[in-house]
TIRO-2110 file (N, C-alpha, C; in Angstrom, 1 decimal):
// TIRO-2110
-65.6, -39.4, 258.1, N, 1, A
-64.9, -38.4, 258.8, CA, 1, A
-63.5, -38.2, 258.3, C, 1, A
-63.1, -37.0, 258.2, N, 2, A
-61.8, -36.6, 257.8, CA, 2, A
-60.9, -36.3, 259.0, C, 2, A
-59.6, -36.4, 258.8, N, 3, A
-58.6, -36.1, 259.9, CA, 3, A
-58.8, -34.7, 260.4, C, 3, A
-59.0, -33.7, 259.5, N, 4, A
-59.1, -32.3, 260.0, CA, 4, A
-60.4, -32.1, 260.9, C, 4, A
-61.3, -33.0, 260.9, N, 5, A
-62.5, -32.9, 261.7, CA, 5, A
-62.4, -33.5, 263.1, C, 5, A
-61.3, -34.1, 263.4, N, 6, A
-61.1, -34.8, 264.6, CA, 6, A
-60.5, -33.8, 265.6, C, 6, A
-61.1, -33.8, 266.8, N, 7, A
-60.6, -32.9, 267.9, CA, 7, A
-60.4, -33.8, 269.2, C, 7, A
-59.7, -33.2, 270.1, N, 8, A
-59.5, -33.9, 271.4, CA, 8, A
-60.8, -34.2, 272.0, C, 8, A
-61.0, -35.5, 272.4, N, 9, A
-62.2, -36.0, 273.0, CA, 9, A
-63.3, -36.5, 272.0, C, 9, A
-63.0, -36.5, 270.7, N, 10, A
-63.9, -37.0, 269.8, CA, 10, A
-64.2, -38.4, 270.0, C, 10, A
-65.4, -38.8, 270.1, N, 11, A
-65.8, -40.2, 270.2, CA, 11, A
-66.5, -40.7, 268.9, C, 11, A
-66.6, -42.0, 268.7, N, 12, A
-67.2, -42.6, 267.5, CA, 12, A
-66.5, -42.1, 266.3, C, 12, A
-65.2, -42.2, 266.3, N, 13, A
-64.4, -41.8, 265.2, CA, 13, A
-64.5, -42.9, 264.1, C, 13, A
-64.9, -42.6, 263.0, N, 14, A
-65.0, -43.5, 261.8, CA, 14, A
-64.1, -42.8, 260.7, C, 14, A
-63.0, -43.5, 260.5, N, 15, A
-61.9, -42.8, 259.6, CA, 15, A
-61.3, -43.8, 258.7, C, 15, A
-61.1, -43.5, 257.5, N, 16, A
-60.3, -44.3, 256.5, CA, 16, A
-59.2, -43.4, 256.1, C, 16, A
-57.9, -43.9, 256.2, N, 17, A
-56.7, -43.2, 255.8, CA, 17, A
-55.6, -44.1, 255.5, C, 17, A
-54.6, -43.6, 254.9, N, 18, A
-53.4, -44.4, 254.5, CA, 18, A
-52.3, -44.3, 255.6, C, 18, A
-51.8, -45.4, 256.0, N, 19, A
-50.7, -45.5, 257.0, CA, 19, A
-49.4, -45.2, 256.3, C, 19, A
-48.8, -44.0, 256.6, N, 20, A
-47.6, -43.6, 255.9, CA, 20, A
-46.3, -43.8, 256.7, C, 20, A
-46.4, -44.0, 258.0, N, 21, A
-45.2, -44.3, 258.8, CA, 21, A
-45.6, -45.1, 260.0, C, 21, A
-44.7, -45.9, 260.4, N, 22, A
-44.9, -46.8, 261.6, CA, 22, A
-43.6, -46.9, 262.4, C, 22, A
-43.7, -46.5, 263.7, N, 23, A
-42.5, -46.6, 264.6, CA, 23, A
-42.3, -48.0, 265.0, C, 23, A
-41.2, -48.2, 265.7, N, 24, A
-40.9, -49.5, 266.3, CA, 24, A
-41.8, -49.7, 267.5, C, 24, A
-42.3, -50.9, 267.7, N, 25, A
-43.2, -51.3, 268.8, CA, 25, A
-42.3, -51.3, 270.1, C, 25, A
-43.0, -51.0, 271.2, N, 26, A
-42.3, -51.1, 272.5, CA, 26, A
-43.3, -51.8, 273.5, C, 26, A
-42.7, -52.3, 274.5, N, 27, A
-43.4, -53.0, 275.6, CA, 27, A
-43.8, -52.0, 276.7, C, 27, A
-45.0, -52.1, 277.1, N, 28, A
-45.5, -51.2, 278.2, CA, 28, A
-46.2, -52.0, 279.2, C, 28, A
-46.2, -51.6, 280.5, N, 29, A
-47.0, -52.2, 281.5, CA, 29, A
-48.4, -51.5, 281.6, C, 29, A
-49.5, -52.2, 281.5, N, 30, A
-50.8, -51.7, 281.7, CA, 30, A
-51.5, -52.3, 282.9, C, 30, A
-52.6, -51.9, 283.2, N, 31, A
-53.3, -52.5, 284.3, CA, 31, A
-53.7, -54.0, 284.0, C, 31, A
-53.7, -54.3, 282.7, N, 32, A
-54.0, -55.7, 282.3, CA, 32, A
-52.8, -56.5, 282.0, C, 32, A
-51.6, -56.0, 282.4, N, 33, A
-50.3, -56.7, 282.1, CA, 33, A
-49.5, -56.0, 281.0, C, 33, A
-48.5, -56.7, 280.6, N, 34, A
-47.6, -56.1, 279.6, CA, 34, A
-48.2, -56.3, 278.2, C, 34, A
-48.0, -55.3, 277.4, N, 35, A
-48.5, -55.4, 276.0, CA, 35, A
-47.6, -54.6, 275.1, C, 35, A
-47.7, -54.8, 273.8, N, 36, A
-47.0, -54.0, 272.8, CA, 36, A
-47.8, -52.7, 272.5, C, 36, A
-47.1, -51.6, 272.2, N, 37, A
-47.8, -50.4, 271.8, CA, 37, A
-46.9, -49.8, 270.7, C, 37, A
-47.5, -49.2, 269.7, N, 38, A
-46.7, -48.6, 268.6, CA, 38, A
-47.5, -47.4, 268.1, C, 38, A
-46.7, -46.3, 267.7, N, 39, A
-47.3, -45.2, 267.1, CA, 39, A
-47.1, -45.3, 265.6, C, 39, A
-48.2, -44.9, 264.8, N, 40, A
-48.1, -44.8, 263.4, CA, 40, A
-48.7, -43.5, 262.9, C, 40, A
-48.5, -43.1, 261.7, N, 41, A
-49.0, -41.9, 261.2, CA, 41, A
-50.0, -42.2, 260.1, C, 41, A
-51.2, -41.7, 260.2, N, 42, A
-52.3, -41.8, 259.2, CA, 42, A
-52.4, -40.5, 258.4, C, 42, A
-52.7, -40.6, 257.1, N, 43, A
-52.8, -39.4, 256.3, CA, 43, A
-54.0, -39.5, 255.4, C, 43, A
-54.7, -38.4, 255.2, N, 44, A
-55.7, -38.3, 254.2, CA, 44, A
-55.5, -37.0, 253.5, C, 44, A
-56.4, -36.6, 252.6, N, 45, A
-56.2, -35.3, 251.9, CA, 45, A
-56.3, -34.1, 252.8, C, 45, A
-56.8, -34.2, 254.0, N, 46, A
-56.9, -33.1, 254.9, CA, 46, A
-55.8, -32.9, 255.9, C, 46, A
-54.9, -34.0, 256.1, N, 47, A
-53.8, -33.8, 257.0, CA, 47, A
-53.4, -35.2, 257.6, C, 47, A
-52.6, -35.2, 258.7, N, 48, A
-52.1, -36.4, 259.3, CA, 48, A
-52.5, -36.4, 260.8, C, 48, A
-52.5, -37.6, 261.3, N, 49, A
-52.8, -37.8, 262.7, CA, 49, A
-52.0, -39.1, 263.2, C, 49, A
-51.7, -39.1, 264.5, N, 50, A
-51.0, -40.3, 265.1, CA, 50, A
-52.1, -41.3, 265.4, C, 50, A
-51.8, -42.5, 264.9, N, 51, A
-52.6, -43.7, 265.3, CA, 51, A
-51.9, -44.5, 266.3, C, 51, A
-52.5, -44.8, 267.5, N, 52, A
-51.9, -45.6, 268.5, CA, 52, A
-52.4, -47.1, 268.3, C, 52, A
-51.4, -48.0, 268.1, N, 53, A
-51.7, -49.4, 267.9, CA, 53, A
-51.4, -50.1, 269.2, C, 53, A
-52.3, -51.0, 269.6, N, 54, A
-52.2, -51.7, 270.9, CA, 54, A
-52.2, -53.2, 270.6, C, 54, A
-51.3, -54.0, 271.3, N, 55, A
-51.4, -55.4, 271.2, CA, 55, A
-51.3, -56.0, 269.8, C, 55, A
-52.3, -56.8, 269.5, N, 56, A
-52.3, -57.5, 268.2, CA, 56, A
-52.4, -56.5, 267.0, C, 56, A
-52.9, -55.3, 267.2, N, 57, A
-53.0, -54.3, 266.1, CA, 57, A
-51.6, -54.0, 265.6, C, 57, A
-50.6, -54.1, 266.4, N, 58, A
-49.3, -53.7, 266.0, CA, 58, A
-48.8, -54.5, 264.7, C, 58, A
-49.1, -55.8, 264.7, N, 59, A
-48.7, -56.7, 263.7, CA, 59, A
-49.7, -56.7, 262.5, C, 59, A
-50.9, -56.1, 262.6, N, 60, A
-51.9, -56.2, 261.6, CA, 60, A
-51.6, -55.2, 260.4, C, 60, A
-50.9, -54.1, 260.7, N, 61, A
-50.7, -53.1, 259.7, CA, 61, A
-49.2, -52.9, 259.3, C, 61, A
-49.0, -52.4, 258.1, N, 62, A
-47.7, -52.0, 257.7, CA, 62, A
-47.8, -50.7, 256.9, C, 62, A
-46.7, -50.0, 256.6, N, 63, A
-46.7, -48.8, 255.9, CA, 63, A
-47.3, -49.1, 254.5, C, 63, A
-48.1, -48.1, 254.0, N, 64, A
-48.7, -48.3, 252.7, CA, 64, A
-50.1, -48.8, 252.8, C, 64, A
-50.5, -49.4, 253.9, N, 65, A
-51.9, -50.0, 254.1, CA, 65, A
-52.9, -48.9, 254.2, C, 65, A
-54.1, -49.1, 253.7, N, 66, A
-55.2, -48.3, 253.9, CA, 66, A
-55.9, -48.9, 255.2, C, 66, A
-56.1, -48.0, 256.2, N, 67, A
-56.6, -48.5, 257.5, CA, 67, A
-58.0, -47.8, 257.7, C, 67, A
-58.9, -48.6, 258.2, N, 68, A
-60.2, -48.1, 258.6, CA, 68, A
-60.4, -48.2, 260.1, C, 68, A
-60.7, -47.1, 260.8, N, 69, A
-61.0, -47.1, 262.2, CA, 69, A
-62.5, -47.0, 262.3, C, 69, A
-63.1, -47.9, 263.1, N, 70, A
-64.6, -47.9, 263.3, CA, 70, A
-64.8, -47.7, 264.8, C, 70, A
-65.6, -46.7, 265.1, N, 71, A
-66.0, -46.4, 266.5, CA, 71, A
-64.7, -46.2, 267.4, C, 71, A
-63.7, -45.5, 266.9, N, 72, A
-62.6, -45.2, 267.7, CA, 72, A
-62.8, -43.9, 268.5, C, 72, A
-61.7, -43.4, 269.1, N, 73, A
-61.7, -42.2, 269.8, CA, 73, A
-60.4, -41.4, 269.7, C, 73, A
-60.5, -40.1, 270.0, N, 74, A
-59.3, -39.3, 269.8, CA, 74, A
-59.1, -38.6, 271.2, C, 74, A
-57.8, -38.4, 271.5, N, 75, A
-57.4, -37.6, 272.7, CA, 75, A
-56.1, -37.0, 272.4, C, 75, A
-55.8, -36.0, 273.2, N, 76, A
-54.5, -35.3, 273.1, CA, 76, A
-53.6, -35.9, 274.2, C, 76, A
-52.4, -36.3, 273.8, N, 77, A
-51.4, -36.9, 274.7, CA, 77, A
-50.1, -36.2, 274.5, C, 77, A
-49.5, -35.6, 275.5, N, 78, A
-48.3, -34.8, 275.4, CA, 78, A
-48.3, -33.8, 274.3, C, 78, A
-49.4, -33.2, 274.1, N, 79, A
-49.5, -32.1, 273.1, CA, 79, A
-49.8, -32.6, 271.7, C, 79, A
-50.0, -33.9, 271.5, N, 80, A
-50.2, -34.5, 270.2, CA, 80, A
-51.6, -35.1, 270.1, C, 80, A
-52.3, -34.8, 269.1, N, 81, A
-53.6, -35.4, 268.9, CA, 81, A
-53.4, -36.8, 268.4, C, 81, A
-54.1, -37.8, 269.0, N, 82, A
-53.9, -39.2, 268.7, CA, 82, A
-55.3, -39.8, 268.5, C, 82, A
-55.4, -40.9, 267.7, N, 83, A
-56.6, -41.6, 267.5, CA, 83, A
-56.3, -43.1, 267.7, C, 83, A
-57.2, -43.8, 268.3, N, 84, A
-57.1, -45.2, 268.6, CA, 84, A
-58.4, -46.0, 268.4, C, 84, A
-58.4, -47.2, 268.1, N, 85, A
-59.6, -48.0, 268.0, CA, 85, A
-60.1, -48.2, 269.4, C, 85, A
-59.2, -48.4, 270.4, N, 86, A
-59.6, -48.6, 271.8, CA, 86, A
-60.3, -49.9, 272.0, C, 86, A
-60.9, -50.0, 273.2, N, 87, A
-61.6, -51.2, 273.6, CA, 87, A
-62.9, -51.5, 272.8, C, 87, A
-63.6, -50.5, 272.4, N, 88, A
-64.9, -50.7, 271.8, CA, 88, A
-64.9, -50.5, 270.3, C, 88, A
-63.8, -50.1, 269.8, N, 89, A
-63.7, -49.8, 268.3, CA, 89, A
-63.0, -51.0, 267.6, C, 89, A
-62.8, -50.8, 266.3, N, 90, A
-62.3, -51.9, 265.4, CA, 90, A
-61.4, -51.3, 264.5, C, 90, A
-60.2, -52.0, 264.2, N, 91, A
-59.3, -51.6, 263.2, CA, 91, A
-59.3, -52.6, 262.1, C, 91, A
-59.5, -52.1, 260.8, N, 92, A
-59.6, -53.0, 259.7, CA, 92, A
-58.6, -52.5, 258.6, C, 92, A
-57.8, -53.5, 258.1, N, 93, A
-56.9, -53.2, 257.0, CA, 93, A
-57.7, -53.5, 255.7, C, 93, A
-57.8, -52.5, 254.8, N, 94, A
-58.6, -52.6, 253.6, CA, 94, A
-57.7, -53.0, 252.4, C, 94, A
END
């Protein structure tokens, strides 16, 4: 799957792209307690998309890594399309 094929609500996102930017992590309260969250930017030949990293994922990746999302999902948040591995997906650094 390519970035330009991803739409709001897309499920079973399987995507391989380069992580070109990573913001500072921040602490947030969730229903499961406090955790880290971080936005990063993924890029392939078709465009860019925001990758939301949760918990341990924040420390797994750095700028320049090739990242593979397996069984992720996409949603629009505050007008921005985002992708995440989520609870049922997997994030792999290649």
